[in-house]
N, C-alpha and C positions, 0 to 999 in steps of 0.2 A: 393472606400470603404476601410476603415481602417481594420487592422488585428483584432481589437477588434470587429468591426461590422461583419466581415466575419465569425468570429468564432462561431457566433450564429447558423450557418448552420451545425456545427459539430453535430454528432449523439447522443447527450446525454441527455439533461435534460428531460429525458423521464418521469420524475416524476412530471412535472409541475412546479417545482421551478427553479429559476435562477441558472445557473451554477456558482459555485465558482472557478472551474478549468476547462479549456478547452484546448485541444490540437487539432490543425488544420493542418493535413497533414504533420506531422513532419518527417524528415529523420535524422538519426544519423549515422555518419561515424567515424570509428576508424582509426588512423594512416593515415588519408586522402585518404584511398583506400578501406577500408572494410565497406561496407554498411550493417548496422545491423538492423536499423528500416526503414521501407519503407512505407511512407504515412500513418502514424498512426494518427487517429482522434478519440478522445473520450472526454467525459465531466463528471464531478461529480457535482450533484446538491448541493446547499448549505444545509448543515445539513444531507446529505445522506451518505450511505455506498455503494460503487461501487467496484466490484471484477474484477481484471485483472487476467485472468486465462491462463494456458498454461503449457506445459511440461518444464522441465529443459532446458535452452538454447533458449527458445522461444523469449526472449527479454523483459521480465517483469521488471527485475532489471534495465536494461538499460533505460527503459521508466521512471522509478522513478528517476533515477539519472539525466536524461535529465530535469525533472521538477525541481529538487533541485539544478541543475547546478553543479553536482559533476563529470561530465564527463571529465573535463580537466585534472584531476589528473591521468586519464587512457588514455590520448591522444585521447579522443573522443570529438566530437562537434556536435551540432545541425546545420545542413547545409541547412535545408529548413523547412518552416512552422513557426508557431507561437504557443507559450505557454502563455496562459492568466490565471493569478491568481488574483482573487478579482478585476477584471476590468482593469488590467494593464499587459502589456507584461513583462515577467520575464526571457526569455531565455538569455538575455545579462547581467543580474545582477550577482553579485558574490553570492556564497552560503550563506554568512552571511546576505546579503541583503534579500535574499529569506526567511531566518529564521525570520528576523525582520518583514517581512510582514505577518508572521503567518503560513508559510508552512514548516512543519518539517518532515524529513524522519527518520524513525526507521530502521536502516540497518539490512540486513539479517545477521544472525550469532550472535545476542545478544551482540553487542559491548558495553562493559563497561570498565571503568578504573579499572583494576583488583587490583591495589595497593591502591585504595581509598576505603573508606567505602561506604556502600549503600547510606547513607545520603549525603555524599560528592558528590557522583555521581549525585544524584538528584539535588543538588544545582548548579552543573555545567550547568544544563538546564536553569537556570535563569540568565545567564551571560549577556544577551541582555537587561534585564529589568532595568528600572530606576524609579520604583515606590516605592522603600524603602524596608527595611528589614521586616517591619511588614506585608506587603502584601505578600512577598515571604514566610514568615513563615506560614501565613494562607493557602497559596497554598500547602505548604509542608504537612501540616496537612490534607488537602483535598486529596492529593495523598495517604497518609497513610490510609485514610478512604476507598479508592478504593482498595488498596492493603494492607490489614492487615498484610500479611506475611512480607512485607517490613518493617513495623513498628517494628515487632519482631526482624528483622535482621538489623536494621538501623546502628548499630555499627560494623557489620561484614565486613571484606574485601570482596568486590564484587567478586573478583576472586575466592573466596572459597565458594560462594553460588551455589545453584543448577542451572541447565539450565533454569527452569521455573522462578526462582527468578531473574535471570539475564534478562530474557525477560521482566518481570514485571518492573524491574529497568529501562530498556531502554525506555519502554513506559512511565513510570512515569517521567523520565527525560525530555521527549518530552513535557509532560503536564505542566512542570514547566515553560515553555516559554509562556504559555497561547496561544496555537496555535488555528488558525481557522480550520486548516486541518492537518491531519497526513497521511503520506505515509508509509504504513506498509508493510514491505517486508518479506514474508515467515515466519510469526510468529509461524507456526507449526513445523518448521524445527528442527528435532532432539529431540522433546519433547514427553513425554508420552501422550496418548490420553486424559486422565483425565485432565492433566495440560493444554492441548490445548483448551479443551472445556471451562475451567475456564478463560483462557485469552480472548477467543472470546466473552464470556459472559460479561467480563469487558469492552471490546471494545464496545459492544452494549449498555451497561449501560452508558458509557461516551458519546456516540452518543445521547442517549435519554435525559440525564440529563444536559450535558454541551453543546450540540449542535455542537460538533466537527465533522467535515466531515472526512471521511476515503476513501482513495484509497488503496485497499487491494490486493497486489500481492501474489498469492497463487497457489500451485500445488494441494492442497486438494480441489478439485472442489466441492465435496459434502458438506463439512463443510462451505466453503466460500459462496455458494449459500443459505445456511441455514440462514446466517446473513445479507448478502447483499440484496439490492433491485433490483440491475441491474448488469449486467456482460458483460465483453468483453473477447473474446478468441483470444489469440495471437498464431500464428504458424510461425516460421522462420522469425520473424520480421514484420509480417503483421497481421492486424486484419482480422479474417476470419468469425467471427460471433459475434453478440451482441443481447441483449434483456433483458427483465425482468428476474429476478431470476426464477420465476415460469415457464416462457416459456423455458428457457435454461434447467431446470430440466426435462421438458417433451420432449425436442428435441431428436429424435432418435439417431442422430450422437453423441450428448453430452453423452447420456446414454451409448452408446457402447464404445466410445473411451476415455471418461474421467471418467465415473462412473462404467464402467465394467459391464453394464447390457445390454443384448441383448434379443429381443423377450420376454420381460417381466420378465426375470429371470437373476440373477447374474451369470456372466461367471466365469469359473475356470481359474486358471493361464495358463493352457495349451491352452485353447480356446482363451485367450486374446492375445496369441502370433501369432495367425493366424486369421486376420480379414476377415470376410466373404464378406465385401463390402468396396468400397472406400468411404472416406468422401465425401459428396456431394460438399463441397467447393474445393476439389481437382480434381473433375471430369472434 
């Protein structure tokens, strides 16, 4: 059985559509000795939004970097398992080859070229394209239609824009490559709640209107499960729970340890520091 065939047994395409991305029992090691991801298997259905949840340090960013093949710059590597994107193994490809296949990562921290204007940042996202300036300009106008604030700030230096505008710029830059899938890492980090809601609503709009698939790594479990249809929970580099967004929202462990709700009511900060029971997956 080939890796592509065996990947179909990975736990994901729970929504009934074929998986555009599948991870099958992958392990990631840093510096050849530090085991960070341990047997992670997940999948994202074509045209779906899947949430990868967990606390800081759980392994969410490492998982995304394994998919986009950005681990080598940090002395990490996938030592076991297979990563299948759009029907082909990609773990041995270079990062630019993964981009050309249509899988784009929007990095945590709103990375933009601060010395370039917003529009110049957006245009860098089209560097892999060979379909002419007319098509690129049309897509630029489309990005501005999704992010009207970027249209207003198109000539501003990206480094002098707000955090929300920089996050929009990073997502817009990814869209300029005409992706099939976006790996979105902690889009809520450091942003005001109103801006976060706006960005997540735009993500949902892009998914509905453009058919872009999303794998969303996020600590804000409540918000992520509001927009995703399926979710996986990582702890210490292992997947400990997965299910539909509705099922995870109703799970008692998820309510208590990730949503701060126990026995039907929201817990205070003092209560949250002293858990009344162990997580079932650690028992």
